[in-house]
C-alpha positions in Angstrom: -84.5 -69.4 -141.1 -80.9 -69.9 -139.8 -79.4 -73.3 -140.1 -77.7 -74.7 -136.9 -73.9 -74.7 -137.0 -71.9 -78.0 -136.9 -68.8 -76.3 -135.5 -69.6 -76.7 -131.8 -68.2 -79.3 -129.4 -69.6 -82.8 -129.5 -71.3 -84.2 -126.4 -69.5 -86.7 -124.3 -71.0 -89.8 -122.8 -70.5 -89.8 -119.0 -69.7 -93.1 -117.3 -71.1 -94.1 -113.9 -69.0 -93.7 -110.8 -66.3 -96.3 -110.4 -66.8 -96.4 -106.6 -69.8 -95.7 -104.5 -70.3 -92.5 -102.5 -68.4 -92.3 -99.2 -71.0 -90.1 -97.6 -72.1 -91.5 -94.2 -75.8 -91.7 -94.2 -76.3 -93.3 -90.7 -75.3 -91.6 -87.5 -72.3 -93.2 -85.9 -73.1 -95.7 -83.2 -71.9 -95.2 -79.7 -72.7 -95.6 -76.0 -76.0 -93.7 -75.4 -74.9 -92.9 -71.8 -71.6 -91.3 -72.9 -73.4 -89.2 -75.5 -76.0 -88.1 -72.9 -73.2 -86.9 -70.5 -71.4 -85.1 -73.3 -74.7 -83.4 -74.3 -75.3 -82.3 -70.7 -71.8 -80.7 -70.4 -71.9 -79.1 -73.8 -75.3 -77.7 -73.3 -75.7 -74.0 -74.2 -77.7 -73.6 -71.0 -74.6 -74.3 -68.9 -72.6 -71.9 -71.1 -75.1 -69.2 -70.4 -75.0 -69.9 -66.7 -71.2 -69.8 -66.6 -71.1 -66.6 -68.6 -73.5 -64.9 -66.2 -71.5 -66.1 -63.2 -68.3 -64.7 -64.8 -69.9 -61.3 -65.4 -71.1 -61.2 -61.8 -67.7 -62.1 -60.4 -66.1 -59.4 -62.7 -68.6 -56.8 -61.5 -67.8 -57.7 -57.8 -64.1 -57.4 -58.5 -64.5 -54.0 -60.1 -66.7 -52.8 -57.2 -64.0 -54.0 -54.7 -61.3 -52.1 -56.5 -63.4 -48.9 -56.6 -64.2 -49.1 -52.9 -60.5 -49.7 -52.0 -59.4 -46.8 -54.1 -62.1 -44.6 -52.4 -60.7 -45.6 -49.0 -57.2 -44.8 -50.0 -58.0 -41.4 -51.5 -60.2 -40.3 -48.5 -57.5 -40.7 -45.9 
């Protein structure tokens, strides 16, 4: 059998942390009504609605340009 080597590094005793963890474990307090309004405006549902309205507006604008160009060319 091979004998274990004594050349390796010695283990170090770790000390406990000098100060406690700074991780926040509880959610921050706040006005429930203010948080409810913020959640309503930041809703992904509103984002989807606004995106669809923007696409419809852009499509109408392109259609208007195409119709106007058709009128100019046909004269």
